[in-house]
C-alpha positions in Angstrom: 104.3 -54.1 -16.5 104.2 -57.7 -17.1 102.3 -58.9 -20.7 101.7 -62.2 -21.6 99.3 -62.5 -24.1 98.1 -66.3 -25.9 95.6 -66.5 -29.3 94.1 -69.9 -29.3 92.7 -70.5 -32.9 90.7 -73.2 -33.4 91.6 -75.4 -36.8 90.6 -78.1 -38.8 92.2 -81.5 -38.0 92.1 -82.1 -34.3 94.7 -78.9 -34.4 94.6 -75.8 -31.6 96.8 -72.9 -33.7 98.5 -71.2 -30.7 100.9 -67.7 -30.7 102.5 -66.2 -27.9 104.0 -62.7 -27.0 105.4 -62.9 -23.7 107.5 -59.5 -22.3 111.3 -59.8 -21.8 110.5 -59.9 -18.1 109.6 -63.4 -18.5 113.1 -64.4 -19.6 114.4 -67.4 -18.2 111.2 -67.8 -16.1 109.5 -69.6 -18.5 109.1 -73.2 -19.9 106.6 -75.5 -21.6 105.3 -76.5 -25.1 105.8 -73.1 -26.8 109.3 -73.7 -25.0 111.9 -71.9 -23.1 112.3 -68.6 -23.6 115.9 -67.5 -22.7 117.3 -67.4 -26.6 119.6 -70.9 -26.3 116.9 -73.2 -28.4 118.4 -76.2 -26.8 117.0 -76.6 -24.7 113.1 -75.5 -26.0 112.2 -79.5 -25.6 111.5 -80.2 -21.8 109.3 -82.3 -20.9 106.8 -81.9 -18.3 109.0 -83.4 -15.9 111.8 -81.3 -16.8 113.9 -83.7 -19.0 115.5 -82.2 -22.3 114.8 -83.6 -25.1 117.0 -83.4 -28.1 116.0 -81.0 -31.0 116.8 -83.7 -33.7 115.4 -86.6 -31.9 112.7 -88.8 -34.7 109.9 -87.0 -34.6 108.6 -89.7 -32.9 111.3 -89.2 -30.5 109.8 -86.6 -30.1 106.2 -86.8 -29.4 106.1 -89.4 -26.9 109.5 -87.9 -24.7 108.1 -84.2 -24.8 104.7 -84.1 -26.3 102.9 -87.0 -24.3 104.9 -85.2 -20.9 102.6 -81.9 -21.8 98.7 -83.7 -22.3 96.3 -83.2 -19.0 94.0 -86.0 -17.5 89.9 -85.5 -18.9 89.2 -85.0 -15.5 91.4 -82.0 -15.2 90.1 -79.9 -18.8 88.6 -76.4 -18.6 87.3 -76.9 -21.8 83.4 -77.1 -22.9 83.0 -79.6 -25.1 79.9 -79.8 -27.7 77.1 -82.4 -27.0 78.4 -85.8 -27.7 81.9 -84.2 -27.1 84.2 -84.8 -24.2 88.2 -84.6 -22.6 88.2 -88.8 -23.3 88.4 -88.3 -26.9 91.4 -86.5 -27.6 92.6 -88.5 -25.2 92.5 -90.7 -27.1 93.7 -88.9 -30.2 96.5 -88.4 -28.7 97.2 -91.9 -27.7 96.4 -92.7 -30.6 98.4 -90.0 -32.9 101.7 -91.9 -33.8 103.8 -88.3 -36.1 
């Protein structure tokens, strides 16, 4: 049985809290924003283009070389937005954010 459970809850300050529970059958077959599910913490910061960022890097480097690579274009967003909000607003926040 394959099991993947994601719990996503909004928080204040433009943050989403995400928790994942992944079945053992996924071990060695996943990577992304939540790391690589293989028991090896040295490869958890793999950018969307496959480059591994050192976990000892400065927060600014991790943000730019890892986090930003996983950002989506506003026209690819699957979220719904309240009147007056848009995916573009959040892309602007990502672009302007400095850890």
